C-alpha positions as CSV (number, residue, x, y, z in Angstrom):
1,M,43.3,-31.0,-80.7
2,V,40.3,-31.0,-78.4
3,L,36.9,-30.4,-80.0
4,R,33.7,-29.6,-78.2
5,C,30.4,-31.6,-78.1
6,G,27.5,-29.7,-76.7
7,I,24.7,-31.6,-74.9
8,V,21.4,-30.0,-75.9
9,G,17.7,-30.6,-75.4
10,L,14.6,-29.3,-73.7
11,P,14.7,-28.5,-69.9
12,N,14.8,-31.7,-67.8
13,A,15.6,-34.1,-70.6
14,G,18.4,-35.4,-68.5
15,K,21.4,-33.6,-70.0
16,S,23.2,-32.9,-66.8
17,M,22.8,-36.4,-65.7
18,I,24.4,-37.6,-68.9
19,F,27.1,-35.0,-68.5
20,N,27.8,-36.3,-65.0
21,A,28.0,-39.9,-66.3
22,L,30.4,-38.8,-69.1
23,T,32.7,-36.7,-67.0
24,S,32.1,-37.9,-63.4
25,A,32.2,-34.1,-62.7
26,G,29.2,-33.9,-60.3
27,A,27.3,-31.2,-62.2
28,D,24.1,-29.9,-60.7
29,T,21.1,-32.0,-61.8
30,A,18.4,-30.0,-60.1
31,A,14.9,-30.8,-61.5
32,F,13.8,-27.4,-62.6
33,P,14.3,-25.4,-65.8
34,F,17.5,-23.4,-66.3
35,S,19.4,-25.3,-63.6
36,T,22.4,-25.2,-65.9
37,V,22.7,-21.4,-66.5
38,T,26.5,-21.5,-66.9
39,P,27.6,-24.5,-69.1
40,N,29.4,-27.3,-67.3
41,V,32.5,-28.3,-69.2
42,G,34.5,-31.5,-68.9
43,L,37.2,-33.5,-70.7
44,V,36.3,-37.0,-71.6
45,P,38.8,-39.7,-72.5
46,V,38.0,-41.5,-75.8
47,P,38.0,-45.3,-75.0
48,D,40.3,-47.2,-77.4
49,K,41.3,-50.8,-76.8
50,R,44.2,-50.4,-79.2
51,L,46.1,-48.4,-76.6
52,E,46.4,-51.3,-74.2
53,E,47.2,-53.7,-77.0
54,I,50.1,-51.5,-78.1
55,H,51.2,-51.3,-74.5
56,G,51.4,-55.1,-74.5
57,Y,54.3,-54.8,-77.0
58,V,55.9,-51.4,-76.0
59,E,57.1,-50.8,-72.4
60,T,56.3,-47.2,-71.4
61,D,55.8,-45.0,-68.4
62,R,52.2,-43.9,-69.2
63,V,49.3,-44.4,-71.6
64,L,47.3,-41.4,-72.7
65,P,44.0,-41.6,-74.6
66,A,42.5,-38.9,-76.9
67,E,40.0,-36.5,-75.3
68,L,36.7,-34.8,-76.2
69,Q,35.4,-31.7,-74.5
70,I,31.8,-32.1,-73.4
71,V,29.7,-29.0,-72.7
72,D,26.4,-29.3,-70.7
73,I,24.2,-26.5,-72.1
74,A,21.0,-25.4,-70.3
75,G,17.7,-26.6,-71.6
76,L,16.5,-24.7,-74.6
77,P,12.8,-23.8,-74.3
78,K,10.2,-22.6,-76.8
79,G,11.0,-18.9,-77.6
80,A,14.7,-19.2,-77.1
81,S,15.4,-17.8,-80.6
82,R,13.5,-14.6,-79.4
83,G,15.5,-14.4,-76.2
84,E,13.0,-16.0,-73.9
85,G,14.3,-18.1,-71.0
86,M,17.8,-16.6,-71.4
87,G,17.7,-18.0,-74.9
88,N,20.2,-15.7,-76.5
89,K,22.9,-16.7,-74.0
90,F,22.2,-20.4,-74.4
91,L,22.2,-20.1,-78.2
92,G,25.6,-18.5,-77.9
93,H,26.9,-21.5,-75.9
94,I,25.7,-23.8,-78.7
95,K,27.5,-21.7,-81.3
96,E,30.8,-22.4,-79.6
97,C,30.4,-26.2,-80.0
98,D,31.7,-28.3,-82.9
99,A,28.9,-30.9,-82.8
100,L,25.7,-31.6,-80.7
101,L,24.5,-34.5,-78.6
102,H,20.8,-33.9,-78.8
103,V,19.0,-35.6,-75.8
104,G,15.5,-37.0,-76.2
105,R,13.5,-37.7,-73.0
106,F,12.2,-41.3,-72.7
107,F,10.8,-41.1,-69.2
108,K,7.8,-39.5,-67.5
109,N,7.7,-37.1,-64.5
110,G,4.4,-35.4,-64.0
111,D,5.8,-33.5,-61.0
112,L,7.7,-31.3,-63.5
113,G,4.6,-29.8,-65.0
114,E,2.5,-30.0,-68.2
115,G,3.9,-32.2,-70.9
116,Y,6.3,-34.2,-68.7
117,D,3.6,-36.9,-68.0
118,R,4.0,-38.3,-71.5
119,I,6.8,-39.4,-73.8
120,D,7.4,-37.6,-77.1
121,P,11.1,-37.4,-77.8
122,V,10.7,-36.6,-81.5
123,G,8.2,-33.8,-80.8
124,E,10.6,-32.3,-78.1
125,I,13.6,-32.6,-80.4
126,E,11.7,-30.8,-83.2
127,I,10.9,-27.9,-80.8
128,V,14.6,-27.4,-80.1
129,E,15.6,-27.8,-83.8
130,M,12.9,-25.2,-84.7
131,E,14.4,-22.7,-82.3
132,L,17.8,-23.3,-83.7
133,A,16.4,-22.8,-87.2
134,F,14.7,-19.6,-86.2
135,A,17.9,-18.2,-84.8
136,D,19.8,-19.2,-88.0
137,L,17.1,-17.7,-90.2
138,D,17.7,-14.3,-88.5
139,T,21.4,-14.7,-89.1
140,V,21.0,-15.7,-92.7
141,E,18.5,-12.9,-93.5
142,R,20.8,-10.2,-92.0
143,N,23.8,-11.4,-94.0
144,L,21.7,-11.9,-97.2
145,D,20.7,-8.2,-97.0
146,R,24.3,-7.2,-96.5
147,V,25.9,-9.2,-99.4
148,S,23.0,-8.5,-101.8
149,K,23.9,-4.8,-101.8
150,R,27.5,-5.6,-102.7
151,A,26.5,-8.2,-105.3
152,K,24.8,-5.4,-107.3
153,S,28.3,-4.1,-108.1
154,G,29.2,-7.4,-109.6
155,D,31.6,-8.5,-106.9
156,K,32.1,-12.2,-107.5
157,E,32.3,-13.4,-103.9
158,S,29.3,-11.3,-102.9
159,V,27.3,-12.9,-105.8
160,E,28.3,-16.4,-104.6
161,Q,27.4,-15.5,-101.0
162,R,24.1,-14.0,-102.1
163,D,23.1,-17.1,-104.0
164,L,24.2,-19.4,-101.2
165,F,22.5,-17.4,-98.4
166,A,19.3,-17.4,-100.5
167,R,19.4,-21.2,-100.7
168,L,20.0,-21.4,-96.9
169,K,17.0,-19.1,-96.3
170,E,14.7,-21.2,-98.4
171,C,15.9,-24.4,-96.6
172,L,15.3,-22.9,-93.2
173,L,11.9,-21.5,-94.2
174,E,10.9,-25.0,-95.4
175,G,11.7,-26.5,-91.9
176,G,15.1,-27.9,-92.9
177,Q,18.5,-27.5,-91.2
178,A,21.6,-26.0,-92.8
179,R,23.4,-29.4,-92.5
180,H,20.8,-31.0,-94.9
181,L,21.8,-28.7,-97.8
182,E,24.2,-30.3,-100.3
183,L,27.2,-27.9,-100.5
184,T,30.5,-27.8,-102.3
185,D,33.7,-27.4,-100.3
186,H,33.8,-23.8,-101.5
187,E,30.3,-23.1,-100.4
188,R,31.1,-24.5,-96.9
189,L,33.9,-22.0,-96.6
190,L,31.5,-19.2,-97.6
191,M,29.0,-20.4,-95.0
192,K,31.5,-20.9,-92.2
193,P,31.7,-17.3,-91.0
194,L,27.9,-17.4,-90.2
195,F,28.5,-20.0,-87.4
196,L,25.1,-21.5,-88.1
197,L,23.6,-23.6,-85.3
198,T,21.8,-26.0,-87.7
199,A,25.0,-26.6,-89.7
200,K,26.5,-28.6,-86.8
201,K,26.5,-32.4,-86.9
202,V,24.1,-34.0,-84.5
203,L,24.0,-37.3,-82.7
204,Y,20.6,-38.1,-81.1
205,V,20.7,-39.6,-77.6
206,A,17.6,-41.6,-76.4
207,N,17.8,-41.0,-72.6
208,V,15.9,-44.0,-71.2
209,T,15.2,-45.1,-67.6
210,D,16.1,-48.8,-68.4
211,Y,17.9,-50.5,-71.3
212,Q,14.9,-53.0,-71.4
213,L,12.4,-50.7,-73.1
214,D,8.6,-51.3,-72.7
215,E,6.3,-51.3,-75.7
216,E,5.8,-47.6,-75.7
217,G,9.5,-47.0,-75.4
218,R,10.3,-49.3,-78.3
219,R,7.7,-47.5,-80.4
220,E,9.1,-44.1,-79.6
221,L,12.7,-45.3,-80.3
222,E,11.6,-46.5,-83.7
223,R,10.2,-43.1,-84.4
224,L,13.4,-41.4,-83.3
225,E,15.6,-43.8,-85.4
226,T,13.5,-43.0,-88.5
227,F,13.7,-39.3,-87.7
228,A,17.5,-39.6,-87.3
229,V,18.0,-41.5,-90.6
230,D,15.9,-38.9,-92.5
231,R,18.4,-36.4,-91.2
232,G,21.5,-38.4,-92.0
233,S,22.3,-39.1,-88.3
234,E,22.1,-41.9,-85.8
235,V,20.7,-42.6,-82.4
236,V,22.5,-43.9,-79.3
237,V,20.3,-45.4,-76.5
238,L,21.6,-44.4,-73.0
239,A,20.2,-45.0,-69.6
240,G,21.5,-41.8,-68.0
241,Q,20.7,-42.6,-64.4
242,F,22.1,-46.1,-64.7
243,E,25.3,-44.9,-66.3
244,A,25.7,-42.1,-63.7
245,E,25.4,-44.7,-60.9
246,L,27.9,-47.0,-62.8
247,T,30.6,-44.4,-62.7
248,E,30.4,-44.3,-58.8
249,L,31.2,-48.0,-58.4
250,G,34.5,-49.7,-58.1
251,D,35.8,-52.0,-60.8
252,E,34.5,-55.2,-59.4
253,D,31.0,-53.9,-58.6
254,R,30.9,-52.3,-62.0
255,E,31.5,-55.6,-63.7
256,I,28.7,-57.2,-61.6
257,F,26.4,-54.3,-62.4
258,L,27.1,-54.6,-66.1
259,S,26.7,-58.4,-66.1
260,D,23.4,-58.2,-64.4
261,A,22.2,-55.8,-67.1
262,G,23.5,-58.1,-69.8
263,M,26.1,-55.6,-71.0
264,E,29.8,-56.1,-71.8
265,E,30.7,-52.4,-71.5
266,P,29.0,-49.1,-70.4
267,G,26.7,-47.4,-72.9
268,L,28.9,-44.4,-72.4
269,V,31.7,-46.1,-74.4
270,R,29.5,-46.3,-77.4
271,L,28.3,-42.8,-77.0
272,I,31.8,-41.3,-76.7
273,Q,33.1,-43.3,-79.7
274,K,30.2,-42.3,-81.9
275,A,30.5,-38.6,-80.9
276,Y,34.2,-38.8,-81.7
277,H,33.5,-40.2,-85.2
278,L,30.6,-37.8,-85.6
279,L,33.2,-35.0,-85.7
280,G,35.1,-36.7,-88.4
281,L,37.9,-37.4,-86.0
282,R,40.4,-40.3,-86.3
283,T,43.3,-41.5,-84.2
284,Y,47.0,-42.1,-84.7
285,F,49.4,-43.2,-82.0
286,T,53.0,-42.4,-80.9
287,A,54.7,-45.1,-78.9
288,G,58.0,-44.9,-77.0
289,E,59.7,-45.3,-73.6
290,I,58.1,-42.2,-72.1
291,E,54.5,-42.6,-73.3
292,I,52.0,-44.3,-75.6
293,R,49.6,-41.6,-76.7
294,A,46.5,-41.3,-78.9
295,W,46.4,-38.2,-81.1
296,T,43.4,-36.8,-82.8
297,F,43.3,-35.7,-86.5
298,H,40.6,-35.1,-89.0
299,E,39.9,-37.7,-91.6
300,G,41.7,-36.7,-94.8
301,D,44.5,-34.9,-93.0
302,R,48.0,-35.3,-94.6
303,A,51.0,-36.2,-92.4
304,P,52.3,-32.6,-91.8
305,V,48.9,-31.5,-90.6
306,A,48.5,-34.5,-88.3
307,A,52.0,-33.9,-86.9
308,A,51.0,-30.3,-86.0
309,V,48.6,-31.8,-83.4
310,I,51.7,-32.6,-81.4
311,H,53.2,-29.2,-81.9
312,T,52.2,-26.4,-84.3
313,D,55.8,-26.0,-85.6
314,F,55.8,-29.6,-86.8
315,E,53.8,-28.8,-89.9
316,K,56.3,-26.3,-91.2
317,K,59.3,-28.3,-90.2
318,F,58.0,-31.7,-91.3
319,I,60.5,-33.9,-93.2
320,R,59.0,-37.4,-93.2
321,A,57.1,-39.9,-91.2
322,Q,57.9,-43.4,-90.2
323,I,54.7,-45.4,-90.1
324,Y,53.6,-48.9,-89.0
325,G,50.4,-50.5,-87.9
326,L,49.0,-52.6,-85.1
327,D,48.9,-55.6,-87.4
328,D,52.7,-55.2,-88.0
329,L,53.2,-55.0,-84.2
330,R,51.2,-58.2,-83.7
331,E,53.3,-60.0,-86.3
332,Y,56.8,-58.8,-85.5
333,K,56.3,-58.0,-81.7
334,S,58.4,-54.8,-81.6
335,E,59.3,-51.8,-83.7
336,A,62.8,-53.2,-84.1
337,G,61.3,-56.4,-85.5
338,I,59.2,-54.4,-87.9
339,K,62.3,-52.5,-89.1
340,D,64.3,-55.8,-89.5
341,A,61.5,-57.2,-91.6
342,G,61.5,-54.1,-93.8
343,K,57.9,-53.2,-92.9
344,L,58.5,-49.8,-91.4
345,R,57.2,-47.4,-94.1
346,V,58.7,-44.0,-94.8
347,E,56.0,-41.5,-95.9
348,G,56.3,-37.9,-97.2
349,K,54.3,-34.7,-97.0
350,D,51.5,-36.0,-99.2
351,Y,50.7,-39.1,-97.1
352,L,47.1,-39.3,-96.0
353,M,47.1,-40.4,-92.3
354,Q,45.1,-43.5,-91.6
355,D,43.1,-44.3,-88.4
356,G,45.4,-46.5,-86.3
357,D,48.7,-45.5,-87.7
358,I,51.6,-45.7,-85.3
359,A,53.9,-42.8,-86.2
360,H,57.3,-41.2,-85.6
361,F,57.8,-37.8,-87.3
362,L,61.1,-36.5,-88.4
363,I,61.2,-32.8,-87.9
364,G,63.8,-30.3,-89.1
365,N,65.3,-27.2,-87.3
C-alpha cells in the first residue's frame, strides 16, 4: 500500500525545495510561478528505528522500510478555482492525493514581486484553502441539485445525500473545510464519491530559512500553530534549504552539519513520520532469512486486511496469524526463543493488527 501526500501552497512557498529534500529527486526549483506544471512524484522511505533493532536479532539479506509517495504540485494562485493560472489542472492533481502537506512561507524575497517582501504564512495558507473551498462548493452544489430531484421521489439514499450535501454547502459558505464537519461513518461513505479537496487531512509545514527563528518568525509560527490547532491539525517546522543541502552530504559530514545545528536527526524524519501518521497509517513487520520488511496498514484493520497488503489473495485465503512483538524479541532474543517461552500468539480473522506487530500469516490454497 503506497499512499500519496501532495505538497501544496502558493507559488514560491518552497514546495519543490522540500520535495527535493524529501526525495533527493532533483526537481526543478525555478523561482517563478508555475515552475512545476507537471507534478513531480517520488517515493520516500518512512524512517523506523525498529527495523534495525529487529535486524539485530534476525539475520537477513535485506531490510526494507515502508514508503510514502510524495507529489509536488504547482503553486495554487488566487483564482485557481475559476481556472486561472492552469488552476483546473492543478486542482485535479490535488484531488488524486490522499492527504496534503500545506507549505507556509517564512522567508522574504522581494525579487519575486508584490507580497513576497513580507511574511504572512497564515494569510497565504488561507488563500489556498479558500480556493479549494470554492472548488468544492461548485462540486457540492452540482451534486446537491442532482440528488434533490431524486429525493423528491422518496428515495432513501438520495434523501440522505441531499441532507448531507446541504450541510456541506453551508459549511463551505461559512468559510469552513469539509474535514471540519462531524460525520458518521455512513455519511463519510456518502461523501466519498465527491472527492472533495477540503475533506483531505492536512499537515502544515512552516518552511523557514533557519531553525533558529527571529522574533518575527516566532510570532508567525505561534499564529500558524494556533491556526492549525483550530483546524484539528499540526505544524512541522522545516528549513527546506538546509534539509535539501543535508541530503547532498556524506554520512560523516551530515553528522557534523546536524551537530552544528544542535539537531539529532534531520527535520525530514519528523515530517515523514507525521505525514505517515496523518494518513492513519501504521506498520507491521515480517522478519525472515530473505528480508525484514515494514508493511503499511490502516489503523483498525483486521489481520486478513493487513495480510492483503502483501498479496491481495491473502485476505480471502487467510487462516491465522502468528504474532509477536519487539519486546518479546528483546527478552527472548529470537523467534525460536519466543516459541519456546510460549509467547508466540496465534490470532484469527477478527484480530485487530497493532502498530509494531511482527507477523507470519498462514494462508490456504
